[in-house]
N, C-alpha and C positions, 0 to 999 in steps of 0.2 A: 311341796308336800300336800298342800291344800288342793292344788289342781289335780294331782294324781288320785287323791282320795275321792274327790267329786267325780272324776272320770269313771272310777269304779262304780259309783252309785248310778251314773248315767247309763253305763252298760247294763246294769241289773234292771233298771227301769225299762229300758227299751226291750230287753229280752222278755220280761214279764208281760209287758203290754202286747208284744207280738203274740205271745202264747194265748192271752185272753182273747185277742182278735180272732185267732184261728179256731178257738173253741166257741166263738159266738157269745162270749160273756161280756159284761160291762167292762169297758176299758178304763184305765187309770186316768185320773184327772191331771196328774203330773206325770208326763211321759218322758221327760228328759231334763237335763240340767243345763241351764243357759251358760254360754261363754266358755265351755270346756273344750271346744274344738281347737283352740290355740292359746298360748300364753298371753299373746297381745290382747285378744278379746277378753280373756279372763281378768286381765289387769284393769279393764274398763269398769268391771263390776267390783273387783277387790283391789283397791288402790295400793300402790307401793310408793315408797319414798326414797329418793336418792339412788335408785337403781332401776333397770329396765329388764323385765323378763323376756327371754327369747326361747325358742324351741331348739335345744342343743342335742336332741336325740340323733344318734348316728343313723343315717339313711343310706340305702343303696337304691339309686334311681334306675340303674340299668342292670337288671339281674342277668340277662343273657351275656352282657359284656363281662360281668364279674366271673361267671362260670367259664367263659372263654379264656379269661386271663389265668384263673387259678385251677381250672378243672383238668388241665392236661400237663403240658411240658413245664409251665411256670411253677407248678407245685411238685411234680414228680420227676423233673429232670428229663433227660433224653434216653431213658432206658425203657424201651417198649415192653420188656418182660414184666415190668411192674404192673401193667394193665392186666396181664393174664393172671398174675398173682391175686389181684383184687377181685377179678371175676370169679376165680375158683373159690376164693374165700366167701364171697356172697352166695355162690351156688351151694357150697357145703352148709352154710348157715340155714339156707332154705330147706335142704334135705333133713338136717337135724331137727329143725322146727317141726317138720311134718312127722318125723319119727316120734317126736314128743307127743303130738296130737293123735297119731295113729301108730302105736307100737308095733303092729303087725304089717306095716307098710313094706311091700316087697321090692320096690324099685329105688332103694337107697343108694344112689350113685351119682357121680358127676361125669358128663361126657364132653370131650374136647375134640374138635375136628378141624383139620387144616385142609383146604381144598383149593384148586385152581380152576378157573373158568375163563376162557377167552382172554388169557393174559393177565387176569386179575386174581389176586389171592384173597381168600376169605378165611377168617377164624370164627369158629362157632363154639360157644360154651352153653351146655344145656344141663338143666337139673329137673328132677321130677319132685320138687319140693312143694312148698305151700302155694306158690304162685301168688299173683297179685290181682286184686280187682281194680276198677277204675279209680276209686277213691284213694287206694294205697299208692297207685302210680303217681297221681297228681300231688298228694299231700305227704307222701313218703319218699319215693325214689327221687322225684324232682324237687324236693325241698332241700336245696343245696346247703349242707352243713348240719343237717339233722339226721341222725341215724334212724332209719325207718323202724327198726325193731323196738326202739325205745319210745316211739311216738304213741300218744294216747290213743289215736284211732286204731293202730295195729293191736294194741293191748286189748282194746274193747272188742275188736273183730275176731281175735284169736285168744280168747280168755284162758285157754288151758296152757298156754306157753309158760307163764310165770309159775303156775302151780306145778308144772311138770319139770321144773328145774332147768329150762332152756337158757343157755348163756351164749349169746352170739359172739362171734369173733370181731365183727364190725363194730367200730367205736365212733368214728368221726363223721360218718354220714356223707362222705364225698368220694368214696372208693369207686363207685360206678363211673364217675366222670373221668377217671383215668383212662377209660376206653378210647378217648380221643387221642391218646398217644399213638394208638395203632392206626387210626384213620378217622375221617370225618363222617363217612356214611355208615350209620349204625342203625340196626333194626332190632327191636326187642318185641318178642311175642310172648304173651303170658296168659295163663288161665288158672284161676284159683282152684285149689284141689277139690273143693266141694261145690264148684259152680258148673253151670251148663255150658255147652259150646257157644251159645249166643253171648255169653259173658266174656269170651276171649277178646283180648285187645292187642293191637299192634301200635308200637310207639316208634316212630322213625325220626332220625336226626340227620341234618346236613351240616354238621359241625357244632361245636359247643356254644357258639355265640348266636346261633339261629334258634328260633323257637321250634320245638319239636311238634310233630303232627300225631295226634292220637285218633285212631280209627278202630271200628269193629273189625274182626277177622272174618271176612265173608268169602265164600267160594273156594275155600282152601281144604275143605274136608275135615278130617279129624285133627284137632289141635290138642296135643297132650297136656296133661296137667303139669304145672310148673312153669319155668321160664327159660327161654332161649334167647341168647344175645348173639347177634351175627354182625361182624364188622368187615368192611372191605379194607384191606391193608393198604396204606399209602406207600409202603415200601416192601419189596420182596422180602420174605422171611430169611432168605439166604444172602441178602445184601450185607455190606460191612456194618451198617447200623440197623440191621433188621432184627426180627424177633429171635433169631438163633445166634446173635453176635457173641453171646457169652456162653455158648455151649461148645462141647468138644466134638460132637458127632452130628450136629445140626438135625436133631430129631426131637419131635414134640414130646415123646415119652421122657426123654432125658431132661428136657427143659422143665416139664411138670415136676419131675423128681427133684430137680435143683431148687425149685420154688417152694414145694410142699414137702417139708422135712418130716412132718407127721400128719396123718389124716384120719378122720373118724369114719369116713365113708370111702368106698372104692372110687378110683378115678380111672376112667376109660379114655384112652387116647387113640385117635385114628390118624396115622400118617397119610400124606397125600396118596390117593389111589389104593389104600389098603382096604381089604374087605373085612378084616377082623381087627378088633382093638387090642392094644397092649393094656394090661390092667396093673395099676399101682394099688396094691392091697392096703387096707388100714394098718397103721403102724403107730406105736407110741414110743417116743424117745425116752420117756420116763421109766419104762419097764423093759426096754430092749437090752440085750447083752452088749458088751463092748464090740463084739464082732458084728452084730446086727446093726448097731448104731453107725459103725464105720462104713458098712456097705450102703446104708441109706444115705449117709452124708457124701460119700465118695464112691458111687457105684461103678461097677466094671464098665468099660467102654465097649460098645457094640460094634464100632467101626472095624473093618478089616485092617490088617497091617499094624495093629497096636499091641502086638504080643509083648514087645519090650516094655511098653508103658504099663501093661497089666502085671508083669513081673515086679516092676518097681512099686506098683500099688499094693501088691501082696506083701512086699517087704515092709512097706509103711504100715500096713494093717497089723502085722505081727508086732511092730514097734508100739503101735497104739494100744493093742490089747495088753501088752506088758507094762506100759507106762501110764496110761490114762487113769485118772482117779475122779471120783464123783464130787459134785458140789451139791450140798443139801441145804434146804431152808430150815427155819426154826421148828417146823413140824416134822422134819425128817424126810420130806419129799425131795426126790431128785430134781434139781434144777440145772443140771449140767453134768457132762462127763467129758473131760478134755485132758490134753497133755500140753505142757509148756514146751515150746520149741521155737527154733528159728527156721525159716524156710530154707536157709542156706545149708542146713544139716542134710537135706535130701535134694539133690539136683535132678530135675526132670521137667517134663512139659507142664505138669500140674503142680501147683504149689500147696495144695491141701490146706487152704485157708480155714481158720476157725469160723464157725457160723453162730450168729446171734439170732435166735428165733423169737417171734412174737406170735403167740397162739399157734405155734407149730409151723409158721410160714417164715421164709427167709426174710430177714430184715437188714442185717449188716454182716460184714465179714472182717476178719482180722488176721494178720500174720503173727500175732503174739501167741497164738495157741492153735492146736488142731483139735477138732471135736465140736461140741456145741455147748452154749450157755443160754439160758432162758433170759429174755429181756422184756422190757415194756417200752412202747413207742415214746420217743421224746419229741416227735412232731407229727403232724397230720399225714405226711407222705409215708411214714413208717419205714423209711430207708435208713434211719438212725434209731438206735435204741439204747437205753440204759439198762444195766444188768439188774435182775431181780435180787441177786445175791448181794449181801452187804460186804463191807470192808473186812470184817473179821472172818467171814466165811471164805472170801477169796484169799485172804492172807494164809489161812490154814491150808487151802488148796495149793497155794504157791510153795509153802514149806514142804508139803508132801511131794510136790513135783521135783523140787530141788534134791530131796533125799533120794527119790527114785533114780534120778540121773546119776547121783553119786554111787548108789548101790549097783547100778547096771554098768558102771565103768564107762559111761558116756560123757561124763562131765570133764572133757579135756580142755586144753587151753583155748582152742578155737571156740567151742560152745560157751565157755566162760566169758570170753570177750563179747560174744554176740548177745548174751543175756545179762551182762553186768548191770547195765542201766535199768533194765526191767526189775531185776532183783533188788537193786538199791532203792528204787522208788517204792516197791511193795513191801519189802522186809526191813527196810531202813534201820541202821546203815548196812552197807555191803559187808559181807563176811570177810575177814582178814585174808583168807586163803583163796579168794576168787580173783583171777586176772582181770584187769580193767584197762591196762595201758601197755605201751610197747616202748622199749628202749633199745640201745645198741646191744645190750646183753640179752635181749629176749623180752618175754612178757613180764609185767610188773604187777605184783599183788600188794595189797595194803600192808601186809606183814613185811614186805621187802623195802618199803619206802624209807623206813628209819635207817637202815644200813646204806641204801643207795644214796639218799639225800644227805646223810650225815658225812659222806666222803666228798661232798661237793660244796663249793661256796657260790657257784653260779649255775643256775638251772633255767632252761627254756622249756616252757610248756607249749607245744605246738597244737594248732587247731586241725591240722591235716591238709586242708585245701591249700595249694593246688595238687597235693599228693593224693593218690588213691589208696584206700585201705583194702587189704586182703586179710581174711581170717583163716583161710585154709590153703597153705599154712599162714600163720600170723606174720604179716610183713607190710611195708609201705612200698608202693611202686610208682614209677613215673607215669604221669597221666596220659602221655602220648605214646611212649614206647612200650609201656607195660613192664619195663625192667625194674628189678628190685633196687630200692634206694637205700644207701647206707645211712643210718641214723647217727648224727654226731653224738659224742660221748655224753655231753651234758644235756641232751634233749630227751623229753618224754612226750609221747603222743597218747592222749587219753581217748579211748574208743567209747563214744557216747551215742550209740544207735538210738534212733527215735523210739519212744515208747508209745505204741499205737493204741487207739481206742479199740474196744471199750475198757480195757484194763487201765488205761491212763486216766479215765474218768473216775474209776474206783479209787485209784491211787494218784491223785493229782500231783504234779511236779512241785507245786507250791506248798504242799502239806508240811514240809519239814524245814521251812526257811527259818533263819535265825531271827527270832522275834525281837531280839535286842536291837536290831537295825531296821525294824519296820518303819521307824520314823522317817527313814530316807527314801521310802518308796515314791514319794511325790516331789522329790528334788527336781528342780527345773533343768538341771544339767546332770551329766553322768558322773556324779561324785564317786569316790571309792566306796563310800558307805552304801550308796544305791546299787553299785555294781555287786558288792558283796551280798546285799539283800537278794539280788536276783540269782546269784550263783551258789548261795550257801547250801542249797539242798541237792545239788547235782554232783556228778563225779569230779568236776573241776573244783568245786567247793570242798569236797572230801579230801582231795589232794592238798589244797592250800591249807586247810585246817591241820592236816597231819604235818605239813611242812613247818607250820608255826610251832608245833610241839617239838619237832626234831631240832630246829634252829633256836628254840627258846626265844621266840620273838612275837610281836603283836601283828594282828591283821593290818593295822595301819602302816607298819614299817615295810610290809610287802606290797600293799595295794596303792598307797598314796603316791609312791614314785611312778606307778603306771598311769595314774590320773594326770600327774604333771607332764608325762610324755604323751598325753592325749591318746592313751591306749593304742599306740602305733608301733609296738615292737614287732620285729620280724627276724628271721634267720635264713641263711642260705643253706640249702640241703642239696647235695648232688651237683650236677652241672648247671651252667648258667641258663639253660633253656627252661628250667623249672621256675625261675624267678624266686621271689622271696616268699617264705611261708610265715603267715602271721601267727601270733601267739602272745604269751606273757613271759617277760624276762625278769626272773627273780634273782636278787643278790643277797647273800647272807648279811644281815645288818651287823654293824660293828659291835662287838661284844656278845654276839649271838652264838 
């Protein structure tokens, strides 16, 4: 503490002394503090007893190597489209910043071009925003981990931004470096909006781990205000892992619309060889109608020969308009409009995954819903997000969705089986009239368990594997032949489909565990108490708890025998080629 305090005094003394020297004034007699350059030297002047001070400050000795490690694939994975998302976001921020400083600015747009030259592919993203001067380039863009918009130098150089209410989308200050997912050879040309041509600068990279080269832009004629980033793609955009690998029609316009779900400025895209751009107009998810939101999230496909897919999309659109409901925050602002569904409800080439947006850009997807929900980034790469909506807001949305399904007559046995675990985790416990399992007599509901189990003294709860589940129609099938398998009379198979994020993060599967058995969570072996602690909040636990009520027995009387058998029960189903199906074998206790 003493060292840090005196280091602050040392910095002040040196700064004041330097200022006096520049002004030709008498300099300070004391210009520095001795021994503050290291803890070891400081300890020579300020003795310590029974301990030795060292400099434990975290240091990064090789900045280029760190950027090379974290700036591209190691941070963002192997999805090159992420880099385009980050570049568009940076470009839009620059345009919005300039519109804040110049409300009548006429060129408020982002331009994206894909071109080919001599066998090489190039991607270019241009904005006519604020641009950057040399100091902003060095101390803002290249300051890995620091958001340029929040830096002191940028706030001082563009003082009207904060007063004008500008709120950038960029947060972590590392988005630009994702460009190396696309390629190593990157060129950035920029001119600040209020600077002369002589102030334009070019920044060139030959990979993230090499030091970039900063030069004036000479002999190039007119350099527009704003910033242009141009990268030579290391992989063809049409390759299996290229820029278009997650698109349906391999077009730049469709990729931009997939990544940018809402935008405040127009986005112009030029396909290879095109003379005119396609324009993605500004759009707000928060104010769009259900029809407009659906079309923005799941746009029509421009490719020929997709008429059948378009008919399917329109049917899905009608379903969305009738079933989707809003999610609103505490202030009444819309933070989502979505419908609960399983992708198995509609079979087609597109699965219409739900979208989680961060600042209007694609962050994550989910098969738990269709539509969009607003999120906030849970890590720097922004490919995962937590929902802005709280548990109570999402639970209300879930209740509304269940009722809509019932009212529309869509909540049949198949959809109930597919959504049972989701509804159980979110609305806990599962409603008595929702199917969640399959027996030889058909689907089983919680309201059926009392009669079904009451007539049996021996019950086997199967896990499914090596059988295959089908929900349309509900049945078990042979994993090799696909033929339907007859379920033995005393067997029940519980359908517990995975509860995918981000809903699973709002309603964690551990939220409703039996706290009376929490003491067993750290048992060194799998005791029956520990196993019950783990299963007490899922559908298997729901069945076991109900079985205890029907048979008038304790959890121990059902689970302790399983522990003694080392949890190794199994049953034969169908022919011998299937092998044994694992599960739990329960016998009604004597006197139960």
